[in-house]
DRENDO-1510 file (C-alpha; in Angstrom, 1 decimal, always signed):
<recs>
REC; n; res; u; v; w
REC; 1; UNK; -97.6; -59.2; -34.9 .
REC; 2; UNK; -97.6; -58.1; -31.2 .
REC; 3; UNK; -94.5; -57.5; -29.2 .
REC; 4; UNK; -93.9; -56.5; -25.6 .
REC; 5; UNK; -92.0; -53.7; -23.9 .
REC; 6; UNK; -91.8; -52.0; -20.6 .
REC; 7; UNK; -95.5; -51.2; -20.1 .
REC; 8; UNK; -96.8; -51.4; -23.7 .
REC; 9; UNK; -98.3; -53.9; -26.2 .
REC; 10; UNK; -98.3; -53.1; -29.9 .
REC; 11; UNK; -100.0; -54.6; -32.9 .
REC; 12; UNK; -97.9; -54.2; -36.1 .
REC; 13; UNK; -99.0; -54.9; -39.6 .
REC; 14; UNK; -96.5; -56.6; -41.9 .
REC; 15; UNK; -98.7; -56.5; -45.0 .
REC; 16; UNK; -96.8; -53.6; -46.6 .
REC; 17; UNK; -93.2; -52.9; -47.4 .
REC; 18; UNK; -92.8; -51.0; -44.2 .
REC; 19; UNK; -94.2; -52.3; -40.9 .
REC; 20; UNK; -97.0; -50.1; -39.6 .
REC; 21; UNK; -98.1; -49.9; -35.9 .
REC; 22; UNK; -101.8; -50.3; -35.9 .
REC; 23; UNK; -102.3; -49.7; -32.2 .
REC; 24; UNK; -100.4; -49.4; -28.9 .
REC; 25; UNK; -101.8; -50.0; -25.5 .
REC; 26; UNK; -99.8; -48.6; -22.5 .
REC; 27; UNK; -100.1; -50.5; -19.2 .
REC; 28; UNK; -98.5; -50.2; -15.8 .
REC; 29; UNK; -97.1; -53.7; -16.3 .
REC; 30; UNK; -93.7; -54.8; -17.4 .
REC; 31; UNK; -94.9; -56.8; -20.4 .
REC; 32; UNK; -92.6; -59.9; -21.0 .
REC; 33; UNK; -94.8; -62.2; -23.1 .
REC; 34; UNK; -97.3; -61.9; -25.9 .
REC; 35; UNK; -99.3; -64.3; -28.0 .
REC; 36; UNK; -101.7; -63.8; -30.9 .
REC; 37; UNK; -104.6; -65.9; -32.3 .
REC; 38; UNK; -104.1; -67.4; -35.7 .
REC; 39; UNK; -106.5; -64.9; -37.4 .
REC; 40; UNK; -105.2; -61.9; -35.4 .
REC; 41; UNK; -108.5; -61.3; -33.6 .
REC; 42; UNK; -107.1; -61.6; -30.1 .
REC; 43; UNK; -103.8; -60.8; -28.4 .
REC; 44; UNK; -102.8; -62.0; -24.9 .
REC; 45; UNK; -100.1; -60.5; -22.9 .
REC; 46; UNK; -98.4; -61.3; -19.6 .
REC; 47; UNK; -96.1; -59.5; -17.2 .
REC; 48; UNK; -95.4; -58.2; -13.8 .
REC; 49; UNK; -96.6; -55.2; -11.8 .
REC; 50; UNK; -93.7; -54.2; -9.6 .
REC; 51; UNK; -94.1; -53.1; -5.9 .
REC; 52; UNK; -92.9; -54.3; -2.6 .
REC; 53; UNK; -96.4; -54.8; -1.2 .
REC; 54; UNK; -98.6; -55.0; -4.2 .
REC; 55; UNK; -96.4; -56.5; -6.8 .
REC; 56; UNK; -98.1; -59.2; -8.8 .
REC; 57; UNK; -98.3; -61.0; -12.2 .
REC; 58; UNK; -100.9; -59.8; -14.7 .
REC; 59; UNK; -102.6; -61.3; -17.7 .
REC; 60; UNK; -104.3; -59.2; -20.4 .
REC; 61; UNK; -106.5; -59.9; -23.5 .
REC; 62; UNK; -107.0; -57.4; -26.3 .
REC; 63; UNK; -109.1; -57.5; -29.4 .
REC; 64; UNK; -107.8; -56.7; -32.9 .
REC; 65; UNK; -108.7; -53.0; -32.5 .
REC; 66; UNK; -106.6; -52.7; -29.3 .
REC; 67; UNK; -109.4; -52.6; -26.9 .
REC; 68; UNK; -108.6; -54.2; -23.5 .
REC; 69; UNK; -111.2; -56.9; -23.0 .
REC; 70; UNK; -110.0; -57.9; -19.5 .
REC; 71; UNK; -107.0; -58.2; -17.2 .
REC; 72; UNK; -106.6; -60.8; -14.5 .
REC; 73; UNK; -104.1; -60.9; -11.6 .
REC; 74; UNK; -101.8; -64.0; -11.6 .
REC; 75; UNK; -101.1; -63.5; -7.8 .
REC; 76; UNK; -98.3; -62.1; -5.8 .
REC; 77; UNK; -95.7; -64.9; -6.3 .
REC; 78; UNK; -94.8; -64.6; -10.0 .
REC; 79; UNK; -92.1; -62.3; -11.1 .
REC; 80; UNK; -92.9; -63.0; -14.7 .
REC; 81; UNK; -95.9; -64.5; -16.6 .
REC; 82; UNK; -95.7; -66.2; -20.0 .
REC; 83; UNK; -98.8; -66.6; -22.2 .
REC; 84; UNK; -100.1; -68.7; -25.0 .
REC; 85; UNK; -103.4; -68.5; -26.8 .
REC; 86; UNK; -105.6; -70.9; -28.8 .
REC; 87; UNK; -105.7; -70.5; -32.5 .
REC; 88; UNK; -109.3; -69.2; -32.3 .
REC; 89; UNK; -108.7; -67.2; -29.1 .
REC; 90; UNK; -111.0; -69.2; -27.0 .
REC; 91; UNK; -108.5; -70.2; -24.3 .
REC; 92; UNK; -105.4; -68.6; -22.8 .
REC; 93; UNK; -102.7; -70.4; -20.8 .
REC; 94; UNK; -100.5; -68.4; -18.5 .
REC; 95; UNK; -97.4; -69.8; -16.8 .
REC; 96; UNK; -96.4; -67.9; -13.7 .
REC; 97; UNK; -93.3; -70.0; -12.9 .
REC; 98; UNK; -94.7; -72.3; -10.1 .
REC; 99; UNK; -98.0; -73.0; -11.8 .
REC; 100; UNK; -100.4; -72.5; -14.7 .
REC; 101; UNK; -103.6; -70.5; -15.2 .
REC; 102; UNK; -106.1; -71.7; -17.8 .
REC; 103; UNK; -108.7; -69.0; -18.8 .
REC; 104; UNK; -111.5; -68.7; -21.3 .
REC; 105; UNK; -112.1; -65.8; -23.7 .
REC; 106; UNK; -114.1; -63.7; -21.1 .
REC; 107; UNK; -111.3; -64.0; -18.4 .
REC; 108; UNK; -112.7; -66.7; -16.2 .
REC; 109; UNK; -110.0; -68.9; -14.6 .
REC; 110; UNK; -111.1; -72.4; -15.5 .
REC; 111; UNK; -108.3; -73.9; -13.4 .
REC; 112; UNK; -105.1; -73.0; -11.6 .
REC; 113; UNK; -102.6; -75.9; -11.6 .
REC; 114; UNK; -99.7; -75.7; -9.1 .
REC; 115; UNK; -96.6; -77.5; -10.4 .
REC; 116; UNK; -95.8; -80.4; -8.1 .
REC; 117; UNK; -92.0; -80.0; -8.7 .
REC; 118; UNK; -89.8; -77.9; -6.5 .
REC; 119; UNK; -88.3; -76.0; -9.4 .
REC; 120; UNK; -89.6; -73.2; -11.6 .
REC; 121; UNK; -90.7; -73.8; -15.2 .
REC; 122; UNK; -88.5; -72.3; -17.9 .
REC; 123; UNK; -90.7; -72.5; -20.9 .
REC; 124; UNK; -94.1; -73.8; -22.1 .
REC; 125; UNK; -96.2; -74.3; -25.2 .
REC; 126; UNK; -99.8; -75.1; -26.0 .
REC; 127; UNK; -101.4; -77.0; -28.9 .
REC; 128; UNK; -103.4; -74.9; -31.4 .
REC; 129; UNK; -106.8; -76.1; -30.1 .
REC; 130; UNK; -105.6; -75.6; -26.4 .
REC; 131; UNK; -106.2; -79.3; -25.7 .
REC; 132; UNK; -102.7; -79.9; -24.4 .
REC; 133; UNK; -100.1; -77.8; -22.6 .
REC; 134; UNK; -96.5; -78.8; -22.1 .
REC; 135; UNK; -94.0; -77.2; -19.8 .
REC; 136; UNK; -90.3; -77.6; -18.9 .
REC; 137; UNK; -88.9; -77.7; -15.3 .
REC; 138; UNK; -85.2; -77.5; -14.5 .
REC; 139; UNK; -85.5; -78.9; -10.9 .
REC; 140; UNK; -87.7; -81.9; -11.2 .
REC; 141; UNK; -87.3; -85.2; -9.4 .
REC; 142; UNK; -86.2; -87.9; -11.8 .
REC; 143; UNK; -88.8; -90.6; -12.0 .
REC; 144; UNK; -88.1; -93.6; -9.8 .
REC; 145; UNK; -84.9; -92.0; -8.5 .
REC; 146; UNK; -83.8; -89.6; -5.7 .
REC; 147; UNK; -81.8; -87.4; -8.1 .
REC; 148; UNK; -83.0; -84.0; -9.2 .
REC; 149; UNK; -82.8; -83.3; -12.9 .
REC; 150; UNK; -85.1; -81.7; -15.5 .
REC; 151; UNK; -88.5; -82.8; -16.8 .
REC; 152; UNK; -91.1; -82.2; -19.5 .
REC; 153; UNK; -94.7; -82.3; -18.2 .
REC; 154; UNK; -97.9; -82.5; -20.2 .
REC; 155; UNK; -101.2; -81.2; -19.0 .
REC; 156; UNK; -104.7; -81.7; -20.4 .
REC; 157; UNK; -107.3; -78.9; -21.0 .
REC; 158; UNK; -108.8; -80.1; -17.6 .
REC; 159; UNK; -105.6; -79.3; -15.8 .
REC; 160; UNK; -104.5; -83.0; -15.2 .
REC; 161; UNK; -101.0; -84.2; -15.8 .
REC; 162; UNK; -101.0; -86.7; -18.6 .
REC; 163; UNK; -97.4; -87.7; -18.7 .
REC; 164; UNK; -93.9; -86.6; -17.9 .
REC; 165; UNK; -90.4; -87.3; -19.3 .
REC; 166; UNK; -87.4; -86.7; -17.0 .
REC; 167; UNK; -83.6; -86.8; -17.3 .
REC; 168; UNK; -80.9; -86.4; -14.7 .
REC; 169; UNK; -78.1; -83.8; -14.6 .
REC; 170; UNK; -78.9; -81.7; -17.7 .
REC; 171; UNK; -81.0; -78.6; -17.8 .
REC; 172; UNK; -83.8; -77.9; -20.2 .
REC; 173; UNK; -84.3; -74.5; -21.8 .
REC; 174; UNK; -87.0; -74.7; -24.5 .
REC; 175; UNK; -90.0; -76.8; -25.3 .
REC; 176; UNK; -92.3; -76.7; -28.3 .
REC; 177; UNK; -95.4; -78.6; -29.3 .
REC; 178; UNK; -96.9; -79.3; -32.7 .
REC; 179; UNK; -100.2; -77.6; -33.4 .
REC; 180; UNK; -102.3; -80.7; -32.8 .
REC; 181; UNK; -100.2; -81.8; -29.8 .
REC; 182; UNK; -98.9; -85.0; -31.4 .
REC; 183; UNK; -95.2; -84.2; -31.0 .
REC; 184; UNK; -93.1; -82.3; -28.5 .
REC; 185; UNK; -89.5; -81.1; -29.0 .
REC; 186; UNK; -87.3; -80.1; -26.0 .
REC; 187; UNK; -83.7; -78.8; -25.9 .
REC; 188; UNK; -81.4; -79.6; -23.0 .
REC; 189; UNK; -78.3; -77.5; -22.3 .
REC; 190; UNK; -75.3; -79.0; -20.6 .
REC; 191; UNK; -71.5; -78.3; -20.8 .
REC; 192; UNK; -68.7; -80.8; -20.5 .
REC; 193; UNK; -68.3; -80.1; -16.8 .
REC; 194; UNK; -72.0; -80.4; -16.0 .
REC; 195; UNK; -72.7; -76.7; -15.7 .
REC; 196; UNK; -75.8; -75.4; -17.3 .
REC; 197; UNK; -75.7; -72.6; -19.8 .
REC; 198; UNK; -78.7; -70.7; -21.2 .
REC; 199; UNK; -78.1; -71.3; -24.9 .
REC; 200; UNK; -79.8; -73.7; -27.2 .
REC; 201; UNK; -76.4; -74.7; -28.7 .
REC; 202; UNK; -74.1; -75.3; -25.7 .
REC; 203; UNK; -71.6; -78.1; -25.7 .
REC; 204; UNK; -73.3; -81.5; -25.4 .
REC; 205; UNK; -76.7; -79.9; -25.6 .
REC; 206; UNK; -79.4; -82.4; -26.8 .
REC; 207; UNK; -82.6; -82.1; -28.8 .
REC; 208; UNK; -85.3; -84.5; -27.6 .
REC; 209; UNK; -88.3; -85.4; -29.8 .
REC; 210; UNK; -91.3; -87.0; -28.0 .
REC; 211; UNK; -94.6; -88.5; -28.7 .
REC; 212; UNK; -97.0; -85.8; -27.5 .
REC; 213; UNK; -99.8; -88.2; -26.6 .
REC; 214; UNK; -97.7; -90.6; -24.5 .
REC; 215; UNK; -94.4; -88.8; -23.7 .
REC; 216; UNK; -92.4; -91.6; -25.2 .
REC; 217; UNK; -89.0; -90.6; -26.6 .
REC; 218; UNK; -88.9; -91.0; -30.4 .
REC; 219; UNK; -85.4; -89.9; -30.9 .
REC; 220; UNK; -82.6; -87.6; -29.6 .
REC; 221; UNK; -79.8; -85.6; -31.2 .
REC; 222; UNK; -76.7; -84.4; -29.4 .
REC; 223; UNK; -75.2; -81.3; -30.8 .
REC; 224; UNK; -71.6; -81.8; -31.9 .
</recs>
């Protein structure tokens, strides 16, 4: 199990009664996101290197022994980088707020998708085989309307938008995808007076369950 800290990435074994740190890698990056392949062979990490002139987002990939295989800059715009990794470690997705990098296991950027919305993504998820990526945006234009609301957007492994689901007024905090990409769950967060709170269980928050292939809403549940 990896976890991030200010400059470090750890691999921790939970196979015994007491957790044991197998390795620690110190970086010059504020590590804010980590992901591990299903067999534990690869760990991806994302974060931000501070600096007025040279600050930039950074993406890392480690093997199971803690060796840094590569690191790639995510550019100067991101203040934070979230990462997801395929079950077999063959693909890494990195969300830098206004766009998405998609990399292979040797660190080549296969595509860089700039989000067409004016807002910043709040959360994203990837299917286990890295075929589909879904992200949430809190400042998206509602489809066929002039209003700005929130949206869920689905990308293919070729970096094309497949579908989107938008709603007005509410904000969206979290999004998750099933391992095969067939279903997507998203949680909106809205109080009685319309103000957005960063909690999955705010007043009038709603859980949305979508068809991951088409974006069709299957059901929704409003928290009491």
